[in-house]
C-alpha positions in Angstrom: 32.0 -3.3 22.3 31.3 -7.2 23.8 27.7 -7.8 23.2 27.6 -9.3 26.7 29.0 -6.1 28.3 26.9 -5.0 31.0 27.1 -1.4 29.8 25.1 -2.4 26.6 22.0 -3.5 28.8 22.8 -0.2 30.5 22.2 1.7 27.4 18.9 -0.3 26.4 17.7 0.2 30.0 18.3 3.9 30.3 16.5 4.4 26.8 13.7 2.6 28.0 13.6 4.5 30.9 14.2 7.8 30.0 14.1 8.1 26.1 17.9 9.1 26.0 20.9 7.7 24.0 24.7 8.0 23.7 24.9 8.3 19.9 28.6 7.6 20.1 28.1 4.4 21.5 25.4 3.4 18.9 25.0 2.6 15.3 23.0 5.6 13.8 20.4 3.0 12.0 19.8 1.3 15.2 19.5 4.5 17.2 17.0 5.9 14.8 14.7 2.7 14.8 14.5 2.7 18.5 13.3 6.4 18.6 10.7 5.3 16.1 9.8 2.4 18.3 9.6 4.4 21.0 7.4 7.2 19.2 5.1 4.5 18.0 4.7 2.7 21.5 6.2 -0.6 20.9 6.3 -2.5 24.1 10.1 -2.9 24.9 9.4 -5.8 27.4 7.2 -7.9 24.9 8.5 -8.2 21.2 6.9 -11.6 20.5 4.6 -11.8 17.2 1.1 -10.6 17.6 -0.1 -10.7 14.1 -0.1 -14.2 12.6 -2.0 -15.1 9.7 -4.4 -17.9 9.5 -3.7 -20.8 7.2 -5.8 -20.0 4.6 -4.9 -16.3 4.5 -1.0 -17.5 4.5 -1.9 -19.8 1.7 -3.7 -16.7 -0.4 -0.3 -14.5 0.6 1.9 -17.1 -0.9 -0.2 -17.3 -3.8 0.4 -13.8 -4.4 4.1 -14.1 -3.8 4.4 -17.2 -5.8 7.3 -15.8 -8.1 9.2 -14.7 -5.4 9.1 -18.2 -3.6 9.6 -20.1 -6.7 12.6 -18.2 -7.0 14.3 -17.5 -3.5 13.2 -20.7 -2.1 15.9 -23.1 -3.8 18.7 -20.5 -3.1 17.5 -20.3 0.7 17.6 -24.0 0.7 21.3 -24.1 -0.6 22.2 -21.3 1.9 20.9 -23.5 4.8 23.8 -26.3 3.8 26.3 -23.6 3.7 25.6 -22.2 6.8 24.8 -25.5 8.9 27.4 -24.5 11.7 25.8 -21.4 12.6 22.6 -23.1 13.7 20.5 -21.0 12.0 16.9 -20.4 10.6 16.5 -19.0 6.9 13.4 -16.7 6.3 11.8 -15.0 3.2 9.4 -12.3 3.9 7.4 -10.1 1.6 7.3 -6.6 1.3 4.8 -6.0 3.9 6.6 -7.7 6.6 4.9 -11.1 6.6 7.3 -14.4 6.9 6.5 -16.5 4.0 9.0 -19.2 4.4 10.7 -20.3 7.8 13.3 -23.2 7.8 16.5 -24.5 9.4 17.9 -25.8 12.6 15.3 -27.7 14.8 16.5 -26.1 18.2 16.5 -22.6 16.5 13.2 -23.2 14.9 11.9 -24.4 18.4 13.3 -21.3 20.2 11.9 -19.1 17.5 8.5 -20.8 17.8 8.7 -19.4 21.7 8.6 -15.8 20.4 5.9 -16.5 17.7 8.8 -16.1 15.0 7.3 -18.4 12.6 5.4 -18.5 9.2 2.7 -16.1 8.7 3.9 -13.6 11.5 4.2 -9.9 10.7 7.7 -9.2 11.7 8.2 -5.3 11.4 9.4 -2.5 13.5 5.7 -1.2 14.2 5.0 -4.9 15.7 8.0 -6.2 17.2 10.5 -3.6 17.7 13.8 -2.8 16.1 14.9 -5.9 14.2 16.9 -7.1 11.0 13.7 -7.8 9.1 11.8 -4.6 9.9 14.5 -2.4 10.0 15.8 -3.4 6.4 12.5 -3.2 5.0 12.2 0.4 6.4 15.6 1.7 5.3 16.0 -0.8 2.2 19.6 -1.5 3.1 21.1 -4.6 4.5 21.6 -4.8 8.4 22.6 -6.9 11.1 21.0 -6.4 14.5 22.8 -8.5 17.6 21.3 -9.4 21.0 20.5 -6.1 23.0 20.5 -3.9 19.6 16.8 -5.5 19.3 14.3 -3.0 20.9 12.2 -5.5 22.5 13.5 -8.4 24.7 11.9 -11.3 22.9 14.8 -10.8 20.4 17.5 -9.9 22.9 18.9 -13.8 22.3 19.3 -13.5 18.6 21.5 -12.3 15.9 19.7 -11.6 12.8 21.2 -10.3 9.3 18.9 -9.3 6.8 18.8 -7.5 3.2 16.3 -6.4 0.7 15.6 -8.1 -2.6 14.6 -6.1 -5.6 12.9 -7.6 -9.1 13.8 -6.8 -12.7 11.8 -3.4 -12.5 14.0 -2.2 -9.4 10.6 -2.7 -7.2 11.1 -4.0 -3.7 9.6 -7.4 -3.4 10.8 -8.9 -0.2 13.6 -9.5 2.4 15.9 -12.5 3.0 16.8 -13.1 6.5 19.4 -15.5 8.4 18.6 -15.5 12.4 20.7 -17.5 14.8 20.9 -17.7 18.7 23.4 -15.1 20.0 25.8 -17.8 21.3 27.0 -18.2 17.7 27.8 -14.4 17.6 31.2 -14.3 16.0 29.8 -15.7 12.7 27.7 -12.4 12.0 30.0 -10.7 9.9 30.3 -13.7 7.5 26.6 -14.1 7.5 25.7 -10.7 6.5 28.1 -11.0 3.5 26.4 -14.4 2.4 22.7 -13.0 2.6 23.8 -10.1 0.3 25.3 -12.3 -2.0 22.2 -14.6 -2.1 20.0 -11.3 -2.5 22.0 -10.7 -5.6 21.6 -14.2 -6.8 17.8 -14.1 -6.4 17.7 -10.7 -8.2 19.7 -11.9 -11.4 17.4 -14.8 -11.4 14.5 -12.5 -11.6 16.0 -10.6 -14.6 16.5 -13.9 -16.3 12.9 -14.9 -15.6 11.9 -11.6 -17.1 13.7 -12.6 -20.3 12.2 -16.2 -20.2 8.9 -14.7 -20.0 9.1 -12.6 -23.1 10.4 -15.5 -25.0 7.3 -17.6 -23.9 5.1 -14.7 -24.5 6.3 -14.9 -28.3 5.9 -18.7 -28.3 2.4 -18.0 -27.3 1.8 -16.0 -30.5 3.3 -18.4 -32.7 0.6 -21.0 -31.6 -2.5 -18.5 -31.9 -5.5 -19.3 -34.4 -5.9 -17.0 -37.1 -8.8 -14.7 -36.4 -10.6 -11.5 -38.3 -10.8 -9.8 -35.1 -8.1 -7.2 -34.4 -5.9 -8.8 -31.8 -2.7 -7.4 -29.9 -0.3 -9.3 -27.7 1.1 -7.0 -24.8 3.6 -7.9 -22.0 2.9 -7.6 -18.2 3.7 -3.9 -18.3 1.0 -3.2 -21.1 3.7 -2.6 -24.2 2.8 -4.0 -27.4 5.1 -7.2 -28.6 2.7 -8.4 -31.3 -0.1 -7.9 -33.6 -2.3 -9.9 -36.0 -2.8 -9.3 -39.3 -5.7 -7.1 -39.1 -3.5 -4.3 -37.4 -0.1 -4.9 -39.2 -0.6 -2.0 -41.3 -1.8 0.4 -38.7 0.5 -1.0 -35.6 3.5 -2.3 -37.1 5.7 0.7 -36.2 4.1 0.5 -32.7 6.0 -2.3 -31.2 6.9 -1.7 -27.5 4.9 1.3 -27.3 2.0 1.3 -24.8 -1.6 0.0 -25.8 -3.2 3.0 -24.2 -0.9 5.4 -26.3 -1.5 3.6 -29.6 -5.3 3.2 -29.4 -5.8 7.0 -29.5 -9.6 8.2 -30.5 -9.9 5.2 -33.1 -9.8 2.2 -30.9 -11.2 0.9 -28.0 -10.5 -2.5 -25.9 -13.0 -4.9 -26.1 -11.4 -7.5 -24.1 -8.3 -8.2 -22.0 -7.4 -11.9 -21.1 -4.5 -12.6 -19.1 -1.8 -15.0 -20.3 -0.2 -17.0 -17.5 3.5 -18.4 -17.3 3.4 -22.3 -17.6 6.4 -22.2 -15.3 5.6 -19.7 -12.2 1.8 -19.4 -13.1 2.2 -15.4 -12.9 0.6 -12.8 -15.7 3.1 -12.9 -18.3 1.0 -10.4 -20.5 -2.2 -9.8 -22.0 -4.5 -11.0 -25.4 -6.4 -7.8 -26.1 -9.1 -7.7 -28.7 -10.0 -4.3 -29.9 -12.9 -2.7 -31.9 -13.3 0.6 -33.6 -14.3 3.4 -31.3 -17.8 4.6 -31.6 -18.4 8.1 -31.8 -20.5 8.3 -28.5 -17.9 6.1 -26.7 -15.0 8.4 -27.6 -17.1 11.4 -26.1 -17.9 9.6 -23.2 -14.1 8.8 -21.9 -10.8 10.0 -23.1 -8.4 7.5 -24.4 -5.5 10.0 -24.3 -5.6 10.4 -20.5 -4.2 7.3 -18.9 -5.8 6.4 -15.7 -4.7 3.3 -14.0 -8.2 2.6 -12.3 -11.4 1.9 -13.9 -13.4 4.8 -15.8 -16.4 2.5 -16.5 -19.3 4.1 -18.4 -20.7 6.5 -16.0 -21.3 9.9 -17.1 -20.4 11.3 -13.5 -16.9 9.7 -13.6 -16.3 10.4 -17.4 -16.8 14.2 -16.4 -13.9 13.5 -13.7 -11.4 12.2 -16.3 -12.6 15.1 -18.6 -11.5 17.8 -15.8 -8.0 15.8 -14.9 -7.3 15.9 -18.5 -7.6 19.4 -18.7 -5.9 20.5 -15.5 -3.0 17.8 -16.2 -1.8 20.1 -18.7 -1.5 22.8 -16.7 0.4 23.6 -13.2 -2.7 24.5 -11.6 -3.5 23.9 -8.0 -6.1 21.0 -7.6 -8.4 20.0 -4.8 -9.9 17.1 -5.1 -13.4 16.1 -2.8 -15.0 13.0 -2.4 -16.0 10.4 0.6 -13.4 8.2 1.7 -12.6 5.1 -0.5 -13.7 6.7 -3.8 -10.1 6.7 -4.9 -9.0 10.6 -4.3 -5.2 9.6 -4.4 -5.8 7.4 -7.6 -7.1 10.7 -9.2 -4.2 12.9 -8.1 -1.7 10.2 -9.3 -3.4 10.1 -12.6 -3.0 14.1 -12.8 0.5 13.9 -11.9 1.4 11.0 -14.6 -0.4 13.0 -17.3 1.3 16.3 -16.9 4.9 17.5 -17.5 5.8 16.6 -14.5 5.6 12.9 -14.9 9.2 12.3 -14.8 9.4 14.0 -11.2 8.4 12.4 -7.9 5.2 12.2 -6.6 4.9 12.5 -3.1 1.9 11.8 -1.1 1.3 12.5 2.7 -2.0 12.1 4.6 -2.0 15.1 6.9 -4.6 13.6 9.2 -2.4 10.5 10.0 0.4 12.6 11.5 0.6 13.9 15.2 0.2 17.7 15.1 3.5 17.8 16.9 5.3 16.4 13.8 3.5 17.6 11.0 5.8 20.3 10.4 8.9 18.2 10.2 7.3 15.9 8.0 6.1 18.8 5.6 9.3 21.2 6.0 11.9 19.1 7.1 14.5 19.8 9.9 18.4 20.5 10.5 20.7 18.6 12.5 19.9 19.2 16.2 16.6 20.7 15.7 15.2 18.9 18.6 15.5 15.9 20.8 15.6 12.7 18.7 16.5 14.5 15.3 18.9 12.6 12.9 22.3 13.9 12.7 22.0 14.5 9.4 19.0 16.4 9.2 15.4 15.4 7.3 14.4 16.7 4.0 10.7 17.5 4.3 8.0 16.3 2.0 8.0 19.6 -0.1 11.9 19.1 -0.8 11.4 15.8 -1.5 8.6 16.5 -4.3 10.8 19.4 -5.8 10.2 19.0 -9.6 7.1 17.0 -9.4 3.8 17.0 -7.5 2.6 16.8 -3.6 -0.2 15.3 -2.9 -1.7 16.6 0.8 -4.7 14.0 1.7 -6.8 15.3 4.2 -5.8 18.9 4.3 -8.6 20.2 6.9 -7.0 18.1 9.5 -3.8 20.4 9.5 -3.5 22.7 12.7 -4.3 26.1 12.7 -0.7 27.2 13.9 0.8 25.0 11.0 -1.7 26.6 8.3 0.7 30.1 8.5 3.6 28.1 7.6 2.2 26.1 4.8 0.3 29.3 3.2 4.0 30.9 3.1 5.3 27.8 1.4 2.5 28.2 -1.1 3.0 31.6 -1.8 6.7 32.1 -1.8 7.6 28.5 -3.2 10.4 28.3 -0.7 10.7 26.3 2.7 12.8 26.8 5.7 13.6 23.5 7.5 12.7 23.5 11.3 15.7 25.0 13.1 17.2 26.3 10.0 17.8 29.8 8.7 18.2 29.2 5.0 15.4 28.8 2.9 15.1 26.3 0.1 13.6 27.1 -3.4 10.9 24.4 -4.2 9.0 23.5 -7.6 6.1 21.9 -7.1 2.7 21.5 -7.9 0.5 20.9 -5.0 -2.8 18.8 -5.2 -4.8 18.7 -1.8 -7.8 16.5 -1.0 -10.5 16.0 1.8 -13.9 14.1 2.4 -15.0 17.1 4.1 -16.7 20.4 2.9 -13.8 22.7 3.0 -15.5 26.2 3.0 -17.4 24.7 6.1 -14.3 24.4 8.0 -13.3 27.8 7.3 -16.7 28.8 8.6 -16.3 26.7 11.7 -12.8 28.6 12.1 -10.7 25.5 11.5 -9.3 26.5 8.4 -7.9 30.1 7.4 -9.8 31.5 4.6 -6.4 32.9 3.0 -5.3 29.1 2.9 -8.7 27.9 1.5 -8.6 30.6 -1.5 -5.0 29.4 -2.1 -5.9 25.6 -2.3 -9.2 25.9 -3.7 -8.2 27.0 -7.3 -9.5 24.0 -9.5 -11.8 21.6 -7.5 -12.6 17.9 -8.9 -15.5 16.2 -7.1 -15.1 12.3 -7.3 -18.6 10.7 -7.1 -19.3 8.0 -4.3 -19.8 4.5 -5.5 -23.6 4.8 -5.0 -23.7 7.6 -7.6 -22.1 5.5 -10.4 -23.6 2.0 -9.8 -23.4 1.2 -13.4 -19.4 1.1 -13.2 -19.7 -2.0 -10.4 -19.5 -4.3 -12.9 -16.2 -2.8 -14.7 -14.7 -2.6 -11.1 -15.4 -6.5 -10.4 -13.9 -7.2 -13.7 -10.8 -5.1 -12.5 -10.4 -6.6 -9.2 -10.7 -10.2 -10.8 -7.9 -9.2 -13.3 -5.8 -8.0 -10.4 -6.1 -10.9 -8.4 -5.8 -13.3 -11.2 -9.3 -14.9 -10.1 -11.2 -16.5 -12.6 -15.1 -16.3 -11.7 -18.2 -15.1 -13.5 -20.9 -13.2 -11.3 -24.3 -14.1 -12.7 -26.9 -11.5 -13.2 -28.4 -11.8 -9.8 -25.2 -11.6 -8.1 -24.2 -8.1 -9.8 -28.1 -6.7 -9.5 -27.5 -7.4 -5.6 -24.2 -5.9 -5.7 -25.7 -2.7 -7.4 -28.8 -2.3 -4.9 -26.1 -2.0 -1.9 -25.5 1.5 -0.9 -21.9 1.1 -0.7 -21.2 3.5 2.5 -17.2 2.5 1.8 -17.4 3.0 -1.6 -14.9 1.1 -4.0 -12.8 0.2 -1.0 -15.7 -1.4 0.6 -16.7 -3.0 -2.8 -13.1 -4.5 -2.9 -13.4 -5.7 0.7 -16.5 -7.6 -0.1 -14.9 -9.3 -3.0 -11.8 -10.1 -0.9 -13.8 -11.8 1.4 -15.7 -13.9 -1.1 -12.6 -14.6 -2.8 -11.1 -16.1 0.7 -14.3 -17.8 1.5 -15.6 -19.2 -1.6 -12.5 -19.6 -3.8 -13.8 -19.9 -7.5 -17.2 -20.9 -6.5 -19.8 -17.8 -6.6 -22.0 -18.0 -3.2 -25.7 -17.9 -3.2 -27.5 -14.4 -2.9 -28.4 -15.2 0.8 -24.3 -16.3 1.5 -23.6 -13.1 -0.5 -25.7 -10.8 1.8 -23.7 -12.2 4.5 -20.6 -10.7 3.4 -22.1 -7.2 3.6 -21.4 -4.9 6.7 -24.8 -3.7 7.5 -27.0 -5.4 5.0 -29.8 -6.1 7.4 -30.1 -2.5 8.5 -30.1 -1.0 4.9 -33.7 -1.2 4.0 -35.8 0.6 6.6 -32.7 2.2 8.3 -30.6 3.4 5.7 -32.3 6.4 4.6 -32.6 7.5 8.4 -29.2 6.7 9.2 -27.9 8.7 6.1 -30.0 11.7 7.3 -29.1 11.9 11.1 -25.2 10.3 10.9 -22.3 11.6 9.7 -20.2 9.8 7.2 -17.6 8.8 10.1 -20.5 7.7 12.5 -22.0 5.6 9.7 -18.8 3.8 9.4 -18.3 3.5 13.3 -21.9 2.0 13.3 -20.9 -0.5 10.7 -17.5 -1.5 12.5 -19.5 -1.9 15.8 -22.3 -4.3 14.3 -19.6 -6.4 12.3 -17.8 -6.8 15.6 -21.1 -7.8 17.5 -21.9 -10.3 14.9 -18.2 -11.6 15.2 -18.4 -12.2 18.8 -21.9 -13.6 18.7 -23.5 -10.6 20.5 -20.9 -10.6 23.5 -21.0 -6.9 24.1 -18.3 -7.0 26.6 -15.9 -8.9 24.0 -16.7 -6.7 20.9 -16.2 -3.5 23.3 -12.6 -5.0 24.4 -12.0 -6.1 20.7 -12.5 -2.4 19.5 -10.6 -0.9 22.6 -13.8 0.8 23.6 -14.7 1.4 27.1 -17.8 -0.4 27.9 -19.9 2.3 29.4 -18.9 4.2 26.1 -20.0 1.2 24.2 -23.2 0.9 25.6 -23.8 4.6 25.0 -23.0 4.0 21.3 -25.3 1.1 20.9 -28.1 3.2 22.2 -27.0 6.3 19.9 -27.1 3.8 16.7 -30.3 2.1 18.0 -28.6 -1.1 18.5 -30.0 -1.9 21.8 
């Protein structure tokens, strides 16, 4: 069909108006995207970029994607010369949908600026509707979207071809896209093939660079000074590639094995220093100094249970790891409790990765984030034609997707009562009947649930079926709040700095300050504070007064903290913190703060009184 045919506009207008679509006249991927955009209330009459990173945040994001930029940009620059006649713009996008690089024809760039299609913008389906970048990011396939196939009007004058990029570990790292005005439409088949070929070239370069990194790591070992301390060199995946003379008798047959597996009960990690590439400056490995395990260390934290987070030295969290190690060896149903931000999903993943199901899928779903009308189809799937808007091929639910592995049901207490009956049957029978179907599908899954609430209190309030409670509350694990394991804060800071390649030293007075705060947002809040410090001060540590300003609600901690914690629920405390932060941002302008938080002004005033803020 000709793209300028008025019937194409009629299809779009009818869908926007009524939500109905003739599937025979529309690519199934685009139809699927339109339904998702409508479901997420994307404005079809807008589509201009909304979230645009400030320059320092864009620089930080580019730094995190430095390896991708160094490999892909030279290839995109060659592509520009090859496709000059299309008057296109050439874009590199990270895996979260942010545009890292945008260059090309001056007229096309100016046209793109008119819809805020620029570097730093988040160009996903959720933000701007159906588009080649966002849709390719979601479906992980190459796609061209032409004119009125875009969901929102801002992109109706564009043709866009995009394809995903994978690194040497087959992990999605980003998208490359070529976009040009619709009056150059006949080029589009040729462009998509070229974009796919360019992505393949980039992916091959990732593989080549991985080999070069390995070679550079070996060169690093040749230049190391002799030391009497036991030292090993690991690659960025944690596999041993070299050991010094102190360990050759013990580790000589352990090359290419995981350091965590090799250490066992006899060794503990004393220091772990990242090794950076001299070419792309990313971490290519670690120099690890070991020491013999002391009896009290081996009793405190297990060395056979692999946990990707931070164990630290607290007894409370060591007990959690011990419980995880015990239950991982079984197929028992686990229920994890703990406040928001304590790392419940990380615990669930650790149990899965240390179990006999580790080679199977780990499927996580937040039951509180899904509308109650959709949770059944998400959990159990549906067959073709089960309801309006259903995929033609049907949909495998999360339980079927997790077959042979583990399903993690976060915020289990948010599941509607009517859906709890169906969930109970699945847990009892280990069979799933998709919505609209008649045949049951046998499943073999381990179930891990989590909530920040008192699960049995939900039973008493009639919000959770008692029979479902006893089905999921088999082996409970309580994850301590950060204020209950403050001795682990230095280790969490060290972990954050390693993850971000942030070479700073926190003095004792700064550590003490961080350990006196009550951390209502737990580890997530700690990392947020560190992120603010890193962005604001870079490689310098702020003064104590400056550091205090990075906390939400520090001023109210002293005299009001205990009273607030006694009278406010955890959700209310978070709401109060958010209101205080917004008032600070708007310099006390109540009307502006209410608008920014999308709260009616009358309601906002009531909340201010409730939280004693006026």
